[in-house]
N, C-alpha and C positions, 0 to 999 in steps of 0.2 A: 735530397730533392724533395720539395714540398708536394704532397698529394693534392690533386684538385678536389674541391668540395662541391662540384656541380653534379655529382652522381645522383643525388636525390631528385633534382629537377629532371634529369634525363630519364630516370626510372619512371617517374610519374607520367612523363610524356609517352613513353613506350607502353607502359602497362595500361594506360588509358585507351590503347588501341585494341579493339576486340580481337583482331587476328593474332596479335602477339600473345595476349593473355590466353587465347584458346590453344596456341601451340604449346604453351606451358602446361595447360591442363592435359592435353593429349600426351605430352612427353612424360609427365609424372603419373599418368593414369589415375586422375582424380575420380573417385567413385561416389556413390551415395547421392546426397542431395545436391552435390556440385556437378553432376553429370551434364546438366543443361548448360549451354555456353554462357548464358547471362549470369547464372549463379556462380559458375567458376570464375568468370571475369570479376564479379563483385568480390569474391573471396580473395583473389590475388590483390586487387587494388586496396581492399580494406586492410589486409595484413600490413602492407607497406605503410598505409596512412596511419594506422594505429601505432605501429612500431616507431614511426617518426614523431607523432604527436605525444607519445608517452615519455619522450626524453625529459630528463630533468631540465628545469628552466635555465636558459643560458647555454645549454650544451650545443655544440656544433652539429649540423646534420651529418649523418653517416656518409663518409666519403668512400670512393672506390677502394682506396687503400685500406680503410677499416674493414670493408667487406672482404677484401682479400685476406686480411689477417684473421678474420673470423672463419673463413671458409677454406682457405688453402687454395686449391686449384678449382677451375671451372668445370662445367659439364663436358660430355664427350665432344670430340671434334666435329661430329655430324651436326651439332647444334651451333657451330661457329662459322661454317664455311660461307654461307650465303648472306651474312650480315655485315654491316659496316664495322670498322674497327672498334668504335665505342660499344656497339651492341655485343661484339664478340668478347669484350673484356669486362663490361659492367653488368649487362643484362643477365648473362648466365649466372653470375655470382649472386645477383639478387634473387633469381629464380630458385637457386639452390637454398638460399636463406628462407625463401617463402615456402619451400617444401619441407621445412623442419617440422617438428612434432605437432605444433598447433594446426598448421594447414593440412598435414597428413591426416589429422583427425577431423578434417573438414570443419574447422572452427570458423565462426564468424563473430564479429564484434557483438557484444551484448552489453546491456546496462546492468550494473549491480550497485546497490546502495553502499556507500563507503562511510557515511557519517550522518549523524542526526544532531542538530543544534537546538537546544531548548531555548525558546524565546525568553523565558524567565531569567536566563543568564545574561540578558542584555537590557535590563530595566533602567529607567531614568533614576537619577540619584535620589529623588524624593519618594520613590516607591519601594515598598517592602517586598520580600520574596513571594508573598502570597498574592500579590496584585494580579488581577486577571489580564492576560495578554492575548493577542491574536495576530498571527502572521497570515495575511490575506493575499494581496497581490504582490508579486515579486519581480524584480528586474536585476540585471547584472551590469556592472561597469564594462566599458568597452574592452578593457584588458582581461575581463573575466575573473578578476581576483577579489571583487567585492560584490556582495549581494545587498540589495536594498529592498526592504519589504514595508508594506503599510501595516500599521497596528491601530485599528479603530478604537478599541477600549482605552488605550493609553493616549490617543490623540496625537500620534506622531509616526515617524518612520524610523526603522532600525537598520543598522548596518552590520553585516557579517563578513569578516575577513576570511576568504577561502584561498589565500595564497597556497596553503597546504590543504587540499580538499578533504583529506582524511582527518584533519585536525582543525576544524573551523573555530574561529575566535570571535568573541564579542567585539563589534566595531564601533559601538556607541549608539546613541539615540538622540533624535531631534524632535522637539515639540513643534507641531505644525499649527497650533492655535485653532483647532477644529478636528473634524473627523476625516482622516485621509481615506480616500476610496480607491485610488489607483496611483501607480507610479510607473514612469518610463524613463529610460536613460538617453540623454543627448550629449555625446562627447563626455566632458568631465562633469556634467551636470545631471541632476535628476529633476524631472518635471512631476510634480505631485499635485493631484487633484484633491481638493479639500472641501468638504461640506461644512459650511459655517452657519447653516440655518438652525433656528431654534424651534421651528414648527414646520410641518410638512406643507401647510397651506401658505406659508410665506418662505419659500426656499431661497437660499443664497449659497454662493461658493466662490472659490478662487483657484487659480492655477499658480502654484509657487515654483520658482526656479531655485534649486538648492545646489550649492557647490559641494560635490561629494567629498573632496579632500578636506575642506575646512568645516563641513557640516553647518553651513550658514545659508539662510535664505537671502538670495540676492535681489529678487524681484517677485511681485505678484500681479496677476491679471484678474480683474473682477469678471466672473463668468455669468453673473446675473441669475444663477439657479444652482440646483444641487447636482454636482457632477458625479458620474459613476466611473466611466472608463476613459483612459487617455492613450493615444497612440501617436507615434512619430513616423513620418514617411521614410522609405528607404533612402531617398536622396537628401534627407534632413532639411527639406525646404518648408515643411509645414507640420503642424500638430493638429490632431482632432480630439475633441472632448465630447463624450455623450453626456448631455444634461438631462438626467432622468426625471427630476421633479417627481419622485416616487409617490405612489398613493399611500394613504393612511389605511392600514388594514382594520382599524377600529371604526372607520366610517363606512356605513352602508355595506357592512360585511366585506369590505375591501374591494368592492366592485368599482370599475371605471366606467365612465370618465370621472376624474377628480382633478379639477383645475388647481394650479396653472399647468398648461401643457408643457411637455419637454421639447427639446430641440437639439441641434448639433452645433457645436462651435468649431470653427476652423481658424487657426492662427498661423500667420507666416512666421518663419524662423529666420532671424538675422543674427549673424555673428555668434551662432551657437546658443541662441536664447529666443524665447517667444517675443514677438513684437506686438505688445498689447494694443497699440494704436490700429493695427490692421485686423483686429478681431472681427469675424463675420459670424452672424447667427443664421443657421439654415433651418427654415420652417419645414417640419415633417408632418404637418397635419394633412388629413385627407388621403393618406396613403394606404390605410387599412380599413377593412370592413368592420373591424372590432374597435369600437371607440376611437374612430379616426380623428376626432377633434381633440383627443388627449393622448398623443404619442408618448411612450415612455422608453426612450432609447436606453439600451443596456450596455452594449459593447461595441467598440470600433476597431477596425483593422484597415490598413492602407497598403495598396499594392504598388508595384513598380511604375504604374502609370499615374500615381497619385490619385487613384480612385478610392474613396472611403466607403467601406461596407459597414453598415450599422444595423444591429438587431433592435427591433421594437418588441421586447419580450412579451409584455402583457397584451400587446396588439397582434401578436403572432405574425409578424411581418419582418421583412428585410428590405433595406433601402440601399441604393448605391448613389453616391454623391461625387461629383467632379470636384476635386480639391482646389483646383485653380479658380473656378468660377463660383463654387458654392451651390451649384444647381443640382437638383435631383435628376439623375439620368436614367434611373431604373428603380423599380420596386416590385415586390411580389409577396404573396401570402406564403408563410412557411408551411401551410397545409396541415394535414393530420395523418396519424398512423394508427392502425389497429394492430394489436399484438396477440399472438398465440404462443402457447408454451411458456407461460410465466406464472409466477405465484402472485395471485391478486388478493389474498386474504391474510390478514394479521391474525393468525389462529394458533400460534405456538407449534407449528410444524412447517416443513418445507415440502412443497409439491408444485412442480413446474408443469402443471397440466391445465392451467386456467387460461382464459382469454380476456382481453380488454378491448372494449369497443373503441372505435376511432375517436381520438382526442387530439387537440391541437398540439403541435410540437413545442411552441413557445420557447424558442432557442435563447440561450444565454450568450455564451462566447461565440464569436465568429472569427475565422481566420481565412485569409486568401490562400488558395493553392494556385500559384502563378497569377495570371490575370483573367482567367476565364472560368475559374471554379471557386467555390466557397465551401468551407466545412463549418458546421454549426453543432454545438452541444445542446441537446434538447432537454434541458433541465426541467422546464415547466415552471409555472408560477401559480396563478390563481385558478386556472381552469384546466391546464394541460400538463405536459411532460410525458415523453414517450420512451424514456429509459435508454436511449441510444444517441447516435449522432448521424448526421446526414451530410452528403456532399451534393451541392446544387451547382448547376450551371449558372452563369451570371444572369440568365433570363428567367431563373426560377425553376427550370426543369430539374427533376430529381435524377442526378447521375448515379447515386448509390444511397441505399438506406440500410443502416445496420440492424434495424429492428431490435430484437432482444439478444442478438449475438454477443455483444460486449457484456451485457449483464450475465449471460450464461458463463462466460469466461470467469467472471468474478465469482459466480456461484460455485463453479467447479473448484475454485481455490478457497472456498469457505468464507467468502466475503459478502455473502448475500444477507442484507438486513431484513429479517422477517417482519419486524415491526413497521417497516415501510412498504409492506406488500400492498396494503390498501391505499397507498398514496402513489409515489413516483419511483419506487424501487431504489436502485443505486444512485439515481440522479446525476448523470453526467453534467458537469457544470463548466469546468475549465478546459481549455485547449492550448496547445502550443504546436507550432509547425516550424520545423528547422531542417536545414540541409546539412547532413554529415557526409562528407565526401561527395559521392555522386548520388546519394540517396536522400529523398525527402521523407522525413518521418513525421508522423502525427501522434501527439501525446494527448490522450483523453483522460481527464481527471474525474473520478466518480466521488462526489461529495459524501454520499451516504455509504458507499462501499469501501471508501478509503483505499482505493487502488488507482494506479495509472495504467491504462492500456497503451502499448506502443505498437503503432501500425506503420507499415511501409506504403507510401503512396505509389501506386502502379499506373495511375492515369485512368484506371477503371475501378474495380473493387479493391479496396486497400487490403493488404496482407497483414494479418495479426502476427506479431512477432513475440511479444512477451508481456507479462503482467508484473508491475512493480509495486511493492508494498509502500504505503505512505503513512503519514501520521493520521490523526483523526480529522476527517473533513478537509481534504486538499482543495484549496480554493484557487491558487494560482501556480503556474509553472513557468520556468524559463530555461531555455536551452543555451548552452555555451559551446558551440561546435569547435571553436578554436582550441578548446581544452578538453574536448570529448566529455563534457559535463552536462548534467541536467539537474535542476533543483526544483523542489516543490515547497510551497508555503501552506501549512496546515492550520486552519483557523481555530479549531475547537480547543478550548482550555478547560479541562475538567478537574483542575487541581483542587477546587473547593470540595469535590466529592472524593478526593484521594485517588483520582484516576490520572490519565495522561495529561500533560501540559501541551500547549501549542508548540510545534516544532517546525524548523526548516530542515528539509532532508536533501541530501546531496548524493548524486549517482554518477558513476564513471563508466564510460564506454570503453571496453577493451575486449580482447579475445578471451574466450573461456566459456564457461557454462553459467546459465542463470542460477544464482544462489537461492532464488525464490520464484515460485512457491516451493515449499519442501514437501507438501502433500497436496494432492488434487483428487477429485473423484472422476470416475468413469460414468457411463450411462447405464440406465436400467429402464427397460420398456420404452426406449427411445428418448428418455429425458435425463438430464444430469442428476446424479444422486446428490440430493441436498444434504449438507452437513455443517457442523460447527459445534462449538462448546465441547470439545473432546475432554473427557474427564477421567478416564481410566483405560489402561492397556493390559493386554495379556498375550503371550506368545502361544500360537497353536502348537500343541505337543507333537503333531505329526509333521510340521514344517516350520522351521525357525524363521523363515522369511514371510510367514503369514501371521498377522496379528489380528486381534479383535479389540475393539474400543467401544465405549459407550458415550452418549451425550447426556448432559445434565438437564436440570429442570427448565432451562431456557426453552427447550423444545418438549415441554411437559405433555403436550397433546399427542406426541408420537415418540415415546421413549424408544431409543434405537440402539441396536448392536451393529457395528460396522465391521466389515472384513477388509483388511489392508494388506496389499502386496508391498512389503517393505523392500523387495529387491528392485522394484522399478525406481527410476530416477526422473522426476520426483516420485516418492511413494504414492501408491494409487489405491483409493477406496474402490473396491470392486463389487461390493454388495452391501446391502443394508436390510435388516429385518426388524420389524417392530415388536417390542415386548408386549405380549397380549395377556389378558385375563379373561377367560371364557370367550375367546374369539374376538375381543375388542381391545383397542389400545389401553394398556393399563393406566390407571389414574393415580394421582397423588404419589408420584415417584420423583426422586431427584437422584438419578443414578450417578454415582461417583467412583465406583470400582467394579472390576470384572475379574473373575478367575475361572480357569477351566475346572470342570468337575471330574475329569478323568474318564468320563463316559460319553463324551460328545456334546454335553450341555455346559451350562455356566452357572456359577454363583454370582449374584450381583449385590452390591452394597448401595442402599438408598439412604441418603442423608435426610433426616427429618427436620421439621420446623413446627413446634407446638402451636405457635401463633397462627399458622396456616392450616392446622390440623393435618399436617403431613407426618406420618409416623416414622420413627427410626426403625429400620428393618433390613433384613437381608432376604433375598429371594433365590429360589432354585428354578431355572428355566431349561427347557429342552433345546435341541439344536435349532428349532424353528422359532424360538423366542417365547413359547407358551409357558406361563408360570405353572410349575408343578407343586411348589411348596413356598409358603410365606412364613418367615420366622421373625416375629416382632422382638425388639429388645425386651428383656425381662423387666418386671415391675421394680425389682430392687435396683436396677440401673437407672430407670426412667425417673425415679424420685429426685434425681439430681441433674436432670437433662437441661441442655441449652439447645440452641439451634445448630450448633457446630458439631455435627455427628460424624457418621462413617464417611471416610474419604478414600478408602481403598480396602481391598480384600484379596487374600492370597491363601492357597492351600498348602499346608506343610506335608512332608513325606508321610507323617503318621495319620493324615486324613483330617487333622484339625484345620479349621478356618481361622485365620487371624485378620482382624479388622482394625484399621488405624482410625482412631478418633481424632478429629482435627485439632481441637483446643481443649483445655481443661474444663471439666464440668464442675458443678458446685461442690462436689465432695473431693475434688482433687487439690493437691497443694499447688502453690504458685509455680508457674513454669513447668508443670508436669501434666501430661495427658496419659491416656490409656491405650494399650494395645489389647483389644478384646479377643478372647479365644472362645470358639464354639465348636463343639463336637457333634457333627450331624448324626452320628450313630447313637450316642447316649443322650443327646439334647442338653448337655451340660454347658454352662457358661463359666468363664473365669477371666482373669485379666492380670496384666503386669503394668507397672508404671514406666513411662518413657520420659526422660529429662529433656526439656526444650531449652533452646538458647534464649537469652533475654532480648526482648525487642528493643530496638533503638528508636528514640523519638516518641513524642506524645501521640497517643492514639494508635500506635503500631502494635502488632502482635506477631508471634512466631508460632507456627503450627505444622501439622503433618498433612500431606496431600496425597500420598500414595504408599502402597506397600507391595513388594514383590519378594518371593522366596526363591532362592537359587542356591544349590549346594548346601553348605552348612550355615547359611546366614539368611536373615531377613534384611532386605534393602528398603530404605524409606526415603521419601522426599520430605525434607524439612525446609521451610521457607518462611519469609516474612510476607506481609501483605502490602509491601511497598512497590512502587513502579518508577521507572526512569532513574534519575539521579538519586532518589531517596531509597532505592533498593539496596539492601546491605547483606542479605542472607538468602541464598538459594543453593542448597547443597543436597547431596546424596549421602546418607549415612548407612551403616549396617550394624546389625545386632546378631551375635551368635545364636543359633537355634538352641544351644545348650542353656542360654539365659532365659529362654521363653518357657518358664515354669509357672503357669497361671495359678493364682490364688483365687479362692471363692470370692464372688462379688460381695461387698460389704465388709470384707476383712482388710487388713493392712496389706497393700500390694507391694511385692518386691519390685525394686527399680532396676531396670536393665542398664548395662553399660553399652554405650554407642561408640562407633568409630566413624570419623568423617572419611568418606571414600573419594568424593569429588566436589569441588567448588564449581557450581554451574554458571556463575556470573560471566566468566569469559566466553562460555558457549552461547549465552544469551545475547552477548554483544557482538558475536561473530559476523552477523549480517549487516552491521552498521546501524541498526535501529536502537531505540531505547530499550532498557531491560523491562520485559513484561512481568507482571506480578504473579500470574497463575501458572506454575508448572504443576500439572496435575496427572500426568501419565508416566508410568515407568514399567517396563517389562524387560526381562532378561532371558535371552535364548540359551540353550544348552552349551553353546560355544563360549559363553561369557559376554557376548555382545549385548549391550543394553540399548533400548530405544526410549526416547524421552519425547513427550508431547506437552504443549501448552494449551490452555483453554482460552478461546478468543471471545467468550461471553456473547456469542451469537452476533458479533459486530454491533452490539448495543452499548453506547458510551465506550467504545473500544475501536481500535483500528482494524479489528477483524483478523489481525495477523496470527497465524498459527505456526509455531516452530515445531518441527518433527525431525529429529536427528538421531543418528546412531553413535554410540560410544563403544568402539572396539576394545575388548579386553578389560572392561570395567570390573568384571568378576572372573574368578578362575573358571576354567572349563569344567562343566558339571558332569 
């Protein structure tokens, strides 16, 4: 007898009823955060939805027979008596399945990154691998298996095959004959807005219709000006294009008005394509008190009533246009926001105690929340920017304002860009709104913080759910609810500087725990503990779950020692003390290593740079961070100095300090650096040679980044300076302490033998991102568990991502 396959539809119907879901919660005594009925109901329905949507493509839905085979018998008779036959046979089985390990642990679906696609892997045939790329605005095909992104520097659109989301493939590139500024998908076609103007004073542009399968342009519509954003109505009856005609920042210091004025274009859609003959231009002048004769439309969004919301960013205004008639039916000023509890100074330290006087929001992206509310990202442009996002009623009333809350979530995860403190902070720019199951989610993309905030729309104050790591400068995002996917386009390509390339990143929604962030900060004196650029680790001798770390010269105005609770998930920075010299923050330090002194204080290693008059030295500090002793490198060593100095410090059982020098100095043989020894009691210096691997590729190097001593060995991080696909060597090695027999400086140094303990490349790929270059922290607990941390360069020309993870059993128990 063939089993019926309608169980899934039945279960969704019944589990969609609050009463049935609540009976399940009561029966299985769900506790913790699912005690409230709505939360429990959401967990039940989400588990069913995710388990069904996670099936392999083409697999049949779970039938009642398959549930029986999985579960055996149903729940007790008391749960069957008062229900219809179908409920007595199918629903209890489903509830038992839902009560399995994930739900028993009160798990809810979360997003985790599963892949990163380098845009440079999808170049046109006439471009070399070093060509500058940029994924900016991104859309998905209707089956959710192809991503389409705009690439302004290369003048075209790229395609990414995500049939297997964890293994994206290059899908080809199409030249658009201009600068693509936006892309949207209409059935089997992509609508691409293209800027064709040669000068800002004489703008022009087109809307191209592209067949996604054949990657050919089928038709173009002349837009008469420079387009920025394109959107398609939910019923596929019309398209809207924001014609910005953007200002020239070199003219009059970028002030507006600068003619010609921008406007909105509305096109009817017929047979799945724009009807150019029906194009309407909507005049938006006179709607704002800020240069009202020169509107500069930035972004468009269309709701289920075919009402078009358009932001006028430089004009600090929002307009609503009836798509059918092309008439403006509403408009309002985006207003201003004053901020408290932010960092407003670019001063080489993080302090979230400043205030910013009221400034205009100047919103970039806008998205409808239903038909009565709008959410905008307040990136700011020439005068404004308020570091957050706002939900408006359609009449312009502020329904909710984030203020600095989103920015503080980024700061706690180490993603705050101090160099943008005197500007617009993390700069929320992009937005996506999508419904996953019965939840409406808001994705907020921070261009300068390089993160995505995920919020649940509650109809009132949105609920912060999680923070997603992204590439450098996320510009656009697209949700694919049918496949439980989300993707971002990250525009910055820093390949010319040897840094990260532009990437498309893919995230999957499934039950489990967020893989990121791996370390966050708590609060101190009512404000988040600012942190970043972690560069050295040490385990507290009294508690192997407590670590200490230092930050490097990026925060040179406040050299800091952090306390980390490694038992927390994610690990938590619980305290921070400033390294001081005579009561003031110590100057001219580049802290790269930290070691316990055995007396409650620390030894610190500071990397020098002769060109910046920063000395190579080690320092002894007490438990409060006050410097009690400064030890400069000896003259005999400095005669051959370079800027690549001390990268780690550790204390051996005999009391000697061992310092890892990053790269060979002028007196070292090729591919050989030094491990320096210093005896605090006798003040004597010595060294041994350490053999480095050979760097791959032109301009690359291999060096040391950290040293830790545990048991009978010294453990070191040896790495190259490469990032992403170019990274070839990230490893932990060890050297027996019996080999560490220092010779006097200036003499021929004995060369130690090393042993590779762990290849770190798989660990660095484990969260679906590209391989970061700077692994700079290593500490080993008495149990043999190791902790590893990466340096995020203070989110400057970096994604800001910090990896902090444990390696159980890396070393024998000490």
